[in-house]
N, C-alpha and C positions, 0 to 999 in steps of 0.2 A: 593321672592318665586323662587324655582328652579323647573321649569316645561318646557315641550316641548310646545312652543307657538302655534304649529299647532294642539295640543290636550290638551287645557287648562281644559276642563271640566267645571262644573258649578262654578260660582263665590262664592257660599256658603254664609258665614256670612259677607263677605266684601261688601262694597258699590261699585257700578260700577264706573269706572274711566271716567273722562271727558277730560283727556289729555293722549295720548299714543304715545310712540316713538317706531318705529320698524326699526331695522337695520340688516336684515337677510343677509346671503351670497347672492351675486348677481346672477341673472339669473336662479334661481331654482324654482321660483313661491312660495317661502316660505312666502313672505309677504302677498300675496293673501290668502294663506291657514291660516295664523295667523289671518287675518281679519275675516274670516268665523268662526274660532274657538272662537274668542273673542265675536263676535256678538251672536253666538249660546249659549254660556255659560253665557250670561248676564253680561259680563265684561265691556261693554261700556254704559255709560250714554246717554240718549237722547241728541242729538246735540253734541256728543263728537268730539273733534278734534284729528286727527291721523296724525303723522308726520312719513312718510315712506321713507327710503333711498333705492335707487335701482340704478343700472347702468343706465347711460344716454342713453345707446344703447338698453335698454329693454323697451318695451311697456307694461304697466300694463294692466291686464285684471281684472278690479275691480269687485268684487262680488256684487250681488244685494244688494241694501240698502246703498251703499257708493257713494259719489260724490267727484270728485277732484275739490278743490277750486282754487288752483294754484300750480305751480311747479317752482323750480329754479335749474339751473345747476351749479355745482361746479366741474370743471374738468371732470373726468370720472363718477362722481356721479350726480344723480338727486334726489332732495328732493321734495317729493310730500306732499302737505298739503291737507288732506282729511277730510271729515265730514261724520258723520253718518246721513243719510237721515231720 
């Protein structure tokens, strides 16, 4: 699918996803905006696992309904493992 991840719209006839990978440009808050869009549009299955890459220097401001299970640093990148609460 070719869509703006921050404005996904409804999932439509597809089934919600239980595994999602996000690798937005660092430091712009786009990962958090994509999470909100995916949740609002019904793209995430209950208990979904989300893998979000962001700069290790950026503190995530997780939207309501998401929890960080753990994170790992790889050089300048931090990979966050999130779940849909």
